[in-house]
N, C-alpha and C positions, 0 to 999 in steps of 0.2 A: 800443291799436293793435297789430296783429300785426307780426312782423318783415317779412313780405312787404309789408304796407301801408306800413311805414316806408321800405323800399327804394323802393317806387313813388313815395312823396311826395318823397323826397330827389332821385331822378332827375328827376322832373317839375320840381322847383325849379331844379335845375342847368340844365336845358334852357331854362327860361323866362329865366334870367339870360343864358345864352349866345346865345339867339335862333336857334340852328341846331343841326342834328345833323350832326356831321362825317362820320360814316360808320356803317354798321351794325356794323362791326368795333369801332370805338371805343366805340359805345354798349354793345355786349355786354361789352367789357372793363370799362367803368365799372360796369355792373350786377353783374358777377362780383365786383368789388372791394367794392361796397356790401353784397352778400350775405354777405361774410366778416366785416363789422363786427357788433358786438353792438348791441342795441336802444338802449343808453345812448349809444353813439357816434353812431348815426343821429339820435337826438333832439337831441344836442348840435349836429350839423350843421344841423338845422332851426332851432334857436334862433339860431345864428350868422348864418344867412341872413336872419332876420327883422329 
């Protein structure tokens, strides 16, 4: 899975759990944060969410 695909998957999972999108600004801030993480950190987040 590419880094972008991991970022997409983690962000989708976070929004499924929260049930809402606070604002476009907070969504962009969260995406920027996730893009700074490496692939192993993103995979760990997915494992913890499962």
